[in-house]
N, C-alpha and C positions, 0 to 999 in steps of 0.2 A: 298431348301432354299427359304423361302418366300420373295416376293418382298416388299421392304420397301415402306410405304406410308408416304411420307414426308409432314409434316405440318398438318396431320390429325390423327384421332383416328384409330389405327391399330388393335384393338382387341375388342371382345365382352365381355371381362372380366367384372364381376360385382364388381371388387375390388373398395374399397373406395379411393384408392391411385392412383394418376396419376404420371407417370414417363416420363420425357423428356430425350431422348437420342440424342446427338449431335456429328456428325462425318461427315467429308467431303467425306469419302469413303463409298459408298453405300453397298459394301460387308460387311464392318464392322457393318453398321447399321442393315443389315439383320440378322447377327449373334446375335447381342444384342437383336434385336426384338424377335427372336426365343426363346431366353433364358427367357425373361421377360414377354412376352405377356400372358402366362398362369397364371401368378400371379397378374399382374397389368394392368391397363389401360395405354397403351404406346403411346406416341407421338414422331414422328421422325423429326429431322431438319438436313439438310445437310450443313448449314452455321450458323455462330454466329448471323447474322442479323435475319435470320428466327427464330432462337431460342429465340431471344429477343422479337419478335412479339408474339410468343406463350406464353412466360412468361407474357406478358401484358394481353393476352386474355383468358388464361386457368389457372385453379387452380392447378398449378404444386406443387407436394410434394417432388419430387426427381429429380435432374439433374445429368445425367452421361455424361460427355463431354470428347472428345479427347483433347489433348493439342495443338498439332501442326496443325493449320488450316489456310487457306489463309485469309488475311485481319485482323484477330484477333486471338490471342492465347486463349487456354482454360482458362488460369489464368485470362486474361482480361475479358473473357465472364463471368466467375464465379464471378469476382469482381463486374461487372455491375449488375449481377443478384441479388446481395445482396440488391441493391436499390429498385428492383421491388418485389422480394419475399424474404424478409430477413429471414423468418423462415424455408425455404425449405432446404433439405439436399443436399449437393454437393459432388460428387465423381469424381475424375480426373483419366483419362486413358492416358497413354503415352508409346511409345516404345523407347523414348530417355530420360530416367530418369537421372537426375543429382541432386546434393544436392541443388543448387540454385533454380531449378525449383520446387522441393518439398517444399522448404522454402517459395517461392513466393505463391505457391498454398495454403499452410496452412495459411500464415500470411495475404495475400491480399484477397484471395478468400474464406476464412473461410471454407476450404475444410474439409469434415468429414473424408474421407479416400483417399489415393493415391494408385492406382493399376497400376502395370507395365504390359505392353503387353509382351507376350501373357498371358491373364488373364484366370483363371480357372472358368468355369461356376458356379460350386458349391460355390466357394469363392465369386463370384460376387453376387449370390443370397443371400448368408449369410450376406454379407456386406450391401446389399440393405435392407434386413429385419431388421438388427440391426439399420441401419440409420433411417428407418421409425418408429421403436419402440422408438428411441430417439426423433423423431419428435412428436409422439403421447404423450410421457411423457411430453414434453415441453408444448404441447397444454393443457393437463390436468392441469399442474401446473398453466398455465395462467388463465384457467377457474376457478381454485380454488382461485387464487389470486384475480380475478375479483369478485368472490363470497364473498371473505373475505372483499374486499374493499366495496362492496355493503352492507354487513352486518355491517361493521364498520360505514358506513355512516348512516345506520338505527339506530345503537346504539348511534351514536353521536346525531342524531335527537331525539331519545328517551330520552337520557340524558339531552338534552337541554329542552325538554318538561317537564322532571321530575324536573329539576332545576326551571323552570318557575312555575310548580305546587307547588313545595316546597315553593317558594317565596310567591305564593298566599296563601298557607296554613299558612305560618308564619304571613303574614299580617292578615289573618282571625283570627289566634290565638291571635294576638295582640289586635284586635278589641274585640274578645271574652273576653280576659283578662280585657280590659277596662270595658266592660259591666258587667263582674263578680264583679270587684272591686266596680263599681257603685252600683250594687245590694247589695253587702256586706254593704256598707256605709249606703244605704237607710234602709236596714234591721235593722242595729244597731241604727241609729238615730231615727227611728220610736219608738223603745222601750223607748228612753229617752225623747221623746216628749209627752209621754202619759199624764204626769201631766199637761202640758200646755193645752192639749185638754180637760182635766177634768175641769180646771179653766174656759175655754170657755163655756163648757156645763153648769156649775153652774151659770154663769152669765146669760146665755140665759134662764135657767129655773126659777131663782129666782130674776133676775134683780139686784143682788148684790152678794158680796162674804160673806162667813161666818165670824165668829168673827175674831178679829185681830190676836190672838195667832195662830189660824189655818192658817190664811193667811201668817203670818211670816214664819211658818214651811214650807209651800209650796214654798214660795219664795226662801228659802234656798235650797230646792230640785231643783228648777229651775236653780239656780246658779251652783249647783254641776253638773247637767245634761249638762249645757253649757260648763263647764270645760272638761267634759268627751267627748263631741262632738268635742271640739277643739283638744283634745288628739288624737282622731281617725283620724281627718283631717291631723294632723301633721304626723301620721304614713303613711297615703296615700301619702303625699307630699314626704316623704323619699323614699317610694317605687318607685314613679314616677321618682325620680332622681337617682335611682339605688343604694340607700343606704339602707343597712340592718338596721332595727330598733334595737337598743341596749336594751336588757332586763335589766332593772334597777329596779326590784321590791323591795318593803319594806316588813318587817315582819308585818303581819296584822292578825287580828282575823277573821277566816272564819265565825264564828257565826255572827259577826257584818256585814260582807259583805252580808250574806244570808238575814239578817233582812232588810238591806238597799234595796236589790233586791226585797224583798217582798213588801216593801212600794212603790217602783216604780210600781210593778206589780198590786198594788191595784187600779191603775187608768186605767188598761186595762180591758175592758168589758169581754174579753175572760177568764181572771183569776178571776175577782171579783165575778163572778157568780158561782164559784166552791168553795167547802169547802177545804181550804188549811190548813194543819197541819204541824207545824215545830217541830221536835223532836230533840233537841240538847242534845246528850249524853256525849259530851266532849267539853272542850274549846281547840280548835285546832288553833295554830298559824303557819302560813306558809309565806315564802317569795314569794310574788305575785305582779302582776300588778293588783291593786284593780279594775280598770275600766274593764279590760278584764275578770276577774273572775266574776264580777257582770253581765257583758254582757253574759257570758256563762250560768249562773244560770237563767237569764231572758229568754234566748232562750229555755232552757229546760222547764221552767215553761210554756212558751207559747205553746210549743209542747204538754205538758201534757194537757193544756186547750183545744187545738184543738182536741185531741184524746178522750176527755171525754165529758160528757153532763153536763148541769147546775145542781148544787147541788151534783155532784159526788165529791168524796174525792180525793185530790192530797196531797201526803205526801212528805216532805223534811226531810231527816234524816242526822244528822251530827255525826260522830263517828271517833275514832282513832283506828287503828289496825296495828301492825307490822311496826311502824314508818311512817305510812301514814294516812293522814286525808281523810276520805271518805264522800262525799256528794252524797246521793241517792235521786233522784227525781222519785217518783213512782205514776203512775196513774192506774185507773181501767177502762180504756177505751177500744177501739176496738182492740188494739194490732197490732203487725206487723207480716206478714207472714214469715215463716222460710227462704224461698228463698230470701227474701228482706233484711234480717238482715245485710249482709255484704255490700249491695248496698246503705244503708242509708247514708253512709259517702261520697259517690261519689258526686261530684259537679252536681247540677241541677237534681239529682234524687229526685222525690217526688211521693207519691202515690195519691196526690190530687193537681194537678197544679193550681186549682182555689184558693187554700188557702195558697200557698207558692211557693218559687222559688227552693227549694231543696238545698239551700246554708247554712242554719243555722247550721246543724249538722257538716258539713265539717268545718265551722268556729270554732265551739266548740272544735272539736278534735284538730285542729291546736293550739288553745289556750292552751289546756291541755298539749300537747306535748312540747310546748314552755316553759312551767313551769316545765318540767321534770316529768310530770305525765302522766295519761292516762284517756281515756273516753271509757267506754264499755256499752253495751246494752243487756238486757235480756227481751224477750217479747214472748207472746203467744196470738194467736187470741182469742178474746172474754174474755181474762183474764186481760190483761193490760201490761204495759211496765215499766221497771225500768232502768234508766240511772245512772251509777256510775262514779263519778269523783274522782280520786285518786291523791293526791298531797303529796309530801314529807313534813313531819312536821319539823318545826324549832322552837327551844325554848321549854319552859315548856308547858305541857298540863295537864289539870285537868278536872274531872267530875264536872258539875255545880250542884248547890243545887237541891234537888228533886223538889222543887216548881217551878224551872225554866226549868226543863228538857223538858217539852212539852207545847207548846203554840199552840192552835188551834182555828178555828172558820171561819166564812165566811168573805171574804174580801170586802163585799159590803159596809162596813162602812169606808173603806179606810185604815184600819190597821189590824194587826193580833191581835186578842184578846187572 
């Protein structure tokens, strides 16, 4: 029988678990030591006070204690051990078992198992093994819980950063939207200010305006442009206030709208240096917002002018097919690459940033869709581009007289000949 080494390490076992055995009888300690030391690192204590000291200084995983000892019972020792090593496993040994002792051991001392003397070595080893497995499971669960808590903290931090980034993006999008709206308005107002700039150029070149009739005609165009600019600004104000603009179009002649747009375009150097031909094959009447449709046609004309060279032909064709009025704007310019055809409608996409913001076609498509119509594009590099505006026809339509079907010529004179 090995001699117990109280208060010290009694084995060279490399076990990761440390077992503390407590008994005031050294013979009993020796027996317990002999059973456990081959499996675990064993510490021995011959009194509860010595056991408490070891609990303070050593990483105890399992306590096996006798119940009846001088100065302090096993139940009291195990109860106090909970404050020092709350997670360790506690096993009670006693030769004087009674119900109350067992209840106290379980309820007060958080005892894992209660073994009565004389105990069986195999049972003791099995109970110790099961207790330490329970301890290890608890430790793993705590590690997992700590890992989950750490990850939850990381997720909360990431979520907070995501929310902050989202707020920044929303703010950026709001500023971008403001900038986009400003670009839209500038783009449209520039079209309507063309005639005013033409008047200024005439005065600088000739020191006077042309005849009174011509001047009166231009003044009427200026007044109309002013009304249309005011209309666009009212739409912007409604948007800024969160109100959706109500579409309240009137039945209008598309041919007259196209002619009006051509007259405005005649003051634009980009258009007046091209040969523009208007081919009206039918008198089409549609319910439209006249200002917006004219804006759309002007944008398409300007795009055709940008894509072509001076003296190149630009054609506008008006026809009716299957209950829809079709306005085709065709140029023989550089054309659009096939891979860019779907991207031309995207905001800010442009093949030439120096000559545009990439907003015009997106504006045009929105106008067409708002009118229950569509805007499509066909193009080939080196051949040219055709934009087709389709709008639902309202009212009677008829083919114009043959002499009025086609009107063509240079816009350099300020009108379509």
